[in-house]
N, C-alpha and C positions, 0 to 999 in steps of 0.2 A: 603798371602800379600796383604793389602789392598792399592790401588793407591790412593795418594793423589788427590783429585779435590777441587778446591775452593768452598766456599760456593756460591748458588745461591741466588740473591735478590727475595723475595716473590713474588709469582704470584697471590695473593689474598689479600685482605685487612682484617686484623684481626678483630675478635668480642672479645669484653671484657666485661665479666659481673661483675658490680661494686657493687651488692647486698651485699657483705661480707664487703664492706667499712663501712656500715653501723652499722656493728657489734662493739663490743667493744675488738676485738681481733686483736690485733697490728701485729700479724704474717700474719693473713689471709689480713689484710690492706696492708702489705708490698707486699705479693704475688700479689695482683692486681696492686701494682704501678710497679712491674717487669714487668708484661703484658704491661703496659703503656711505660715504657722503651724501651723495644724491637720495639715495633710499632714506637716509636718516632725516633727510630734509623735506622728502615729501610723503612717505607712508610711515616712516619710523619701524616697519616690517621687512624682511625679506627672506628669500629662502637662500640657503647656502648647500652647494655642493663642493667637491673636491678635497672635502676634509679627511681625516686620517681616523675617523670611528668606522672601526669595521662594520659591514651591511649586516654579517651574520649575527653581531652583538647587537645592532638596533633591533632585528627581528626577533632574536631571544627575550629583549626587553619587553616588546608587544606580547609575547607568549607569556612571559611570567606574569604580566597585568590578567592575561584571560583565566590563568590557573588560579591566581590569588582569587579574584573577584567572583569566580563562580563556587566558591567554597559557601556552606552555611552562614548565615550571619552571625551565629554562636560563636562559630571558630574566629571570624574575623573581630569580634567583639572582645575577644581575649587581648588583643592589643588597640583597645579602644583610648583614643588619643587624649582625652579628659581625665583618664586614669592615670596619666603620666604628668610629670613635673613639667615638662616643657612639651611644645606642640610637636609630638610625633607619634606616627601610627596611624591607625586605622580612623577614617572620617565617615560616617554614615550618609546615608541620601539626605540632603538639604541642610547639611551642615553648615554650608557656607552661604552667605549672601553679597556676592559680589558687584551686584548694582543695588546701591542703596536705595531704600523703598520699594524694591520690588520682592517678589516671593524667593524663598531660597531656590538655591541651584538644585537642579535635578541631576546631580552625578553624586558618586560615592570614590572616597581616594585613600592613598596611603602615602603618609608624609616623610621622608626622612631629612637628616641634614649632615651636618659635621659630626661625626661620632666620637666625642670627646670623652674621655675618661675622667673619673673625680680627680684624678691629679692633674689634670690639665690647668694652667695657670687662669684661664677664664673660667673655668668651672669651679675653682677654688674661690675666686673673686666674685663668684655669683653674676658674671654678666649675664644679663636676660637672653632666655632660650639657648643657651650654651650646655651640652651635656651628652649624653649618650643617647643613641637610638633605640626604640624598640624593633625588636626583629621577630617575626612570626616564626612559629615552628614549619609551618607548612605554607606553600609547597616546598618540598626539598631542595635546596640549593637558592632560596630567595636573595639572603644576605651576600653570597657570593656572586650572584650575577648582578645583584644591583651594585656593588660596590666596583666590580669591574667596569660596567657601563659607567658609573657616576666618575671614575677614573679618566675612561677617555673622554667623557664631555667635558669634565674639568680642564683638559688639554686644550679641547677645542673653544672653551669659553675664554681662556687666557689668549690664545691665539687671535681672537675676535677683538678681544680687548686692545692688543696690539696694532690690529688694522685700525681699530677706532682712533688710537692715538696718532697714527699716521694720517687718518683722514681729517685731523684738525691741526694739521702740519706742526705736530709735537714729535718729539722722538719715541720711536716706538716702544721704550722700555719706562715711557713717562709714569704709567700709573703701577710700575713694579714693586713700590713701596707698599702699596695695599695688597698684594696679592701672596705675601707669604702666609698667610691665615686667611684667606678668602671665606666669606660666609656663602654657604651653599645650602638651599633647600630644594629638594626634589619630590615629585607626586607622581606617582602612579594615578590614573584617572580612568573611572569607567562612566561611560554616560548609557544607562539602559535605553531599549527602545521606548519611546513614549508616542503613543497613539491617540492624539487629542485629548491629553490628560494637562493637568498644569493648570494653574490659577492664571488671570491676565498678566502680561509679561512675564512669565515664569519660563526661562530658557533653562538649557544645558548648563551654561555659565553666563551669567548677566554682563550686560556692558561694562566695562572697566578698563584702566589703565592699570600696568604693572608698576610697582613703586621703587623698584631697585634700580639696577644698571643695564643689565640685558638679562634675556630670558632665552634658553635654548629649548625647543619643543620638537619632541618626536611625536609624530601624530601615523594614526594607519589610514587604511584606504577608504575609509567611511567618508570624511569629510564634515562639514560642519562650520568651520571656525570661519570667522566673518571680520574684517578691519575695516576701518572708517579711514579714507584718505583725507587729505588736506583740505579738500571742498568740501568736508562732510558727509561723502556717499560713501555706502557700505559696499566693499569687495570681498568675494569670496577667495578663500585661500585654499585651494583643491590640493590635496596629496600629491607631491611628485615624489616616486619612488628614490631612495637613497638621499634623501635632502634632511634637513631641517630646517624648520622655520624660525628667525630670529628675530626678537622685537626689543627696541630700548624702553626703559622704564623711566619713572617718573625724576630718577636723579639727572638722567642726563640732561634735563632742562637746567638745573643747577650748573652743572658743568660748561653748558654751551651758552649760557645765557638766552635759552629758548630756541637756538638756532636750530638745534637738533628735535625732532618730535618724539612725544610717546603717544601713540595714538589709541583710542579706543578699539576694543576688541570684544567678541562674544562668541558663543558656541550656541548655534540654533538647535532645538530640540532635536533628538535623533529618531527620526522616522523611516530607519532604511530597512527596519525588518532584521538588524543584526545590533548587538553592543558594538558601541564605539569606545576604543581606547587609545591612550594618548599618556605622554610623561614629558611635562615641563620641568626643566631646571632652572631654577632663579639664581643667578651669579652674581655676587657682589664685593666688592674688597672688604677688607678686614673691619670688624665691628666698630673700630674708632676713627678708622680711617676720615680725615676732613674731605668734604666734598664741596668745592667751591668753583667759581668761573675761571676756567683756564685763561692764561696769558692771550692765547689768540682768539678768544672770544668777549676779550674785556673791552667795554666801551670805552670811549676816549675820556669821558668823567670819571673812569674808575669806580663808577657806583652800579654794578650788576642788579639787575631785577631779582634776583634770588638771594638771599641770605645764605651764607656758608652753613652748612649743616655736618652731620656725620651718619654714616650708615646704620649704625643702631638706632638713631632717632628715627629715621625713615621706616625701618623695620617695626618699631615698637608704636610707630602711629599706624601702620597697615594693620596689626594685630588687634590694636584697640578698636579700630572702624571694623574688621572682619568679625572678630571673635566676641567683642565686648569686654576684652580682658582690662 
């Protein structure tokens, strides 16, 4: 006789090879979607390999971060984000508080988004946080490198959203309507070495969930990312060369009526003796795209736990909470 024991939450973050997604074999595509389905219900996080983003471009993006953040503060402050009409540009150390009630995060960043001209309809209509990026004059080639990287990561994010649709037994193009003008925000981040510094509960990045649909993270070889699993235990997310770490944001709860998780994560203080660099890219559908429970997750009474919202409302809430705007 086998005594029943409840299943345990996973003790590591799964690695998903998505290379077969680029084949014409639907069954192989569904097999990848099933792996995502399991990860989404357990950790809300997974590694991705077998993608189409060139390794050299990933390395160049981290090198760009090293070059940018090594500059003097007065040079970086030439693109200070608070001097810009929308949230773009340089964010000094302690500009963010991701864990409400805790001290500010021990990191600095540079943020870009959809680089929209004044003639773009969303800019002329004054859609919140839509407009041009700030671009630094140095290091040389900053804009070109970041744009090339973002082009490839945007392609990966769209692929992942198709896999996400398949994982919910939906057509792979289910979310296509919201992807013509996706909302994209990307950050270069620098976590300086911290040796016994910081106030109580002050981390590199405080515990938080992301608020959108999905995040694609490029991290260097230092490590420090920690993820909370379904049982409430904290797991490390050690760097795996050539991979991205992908996580689902709060919007996924609305889409799946809570079936898929948006799990807490944080970055431990950096005491490696070296600077830590990463580049998270937050990817959401169009600002006006309605987010509501999909048919395959709708309860029998047609009364889901989460009310419909829009991408824009989620983003507005996040900026209000994080920046006090």
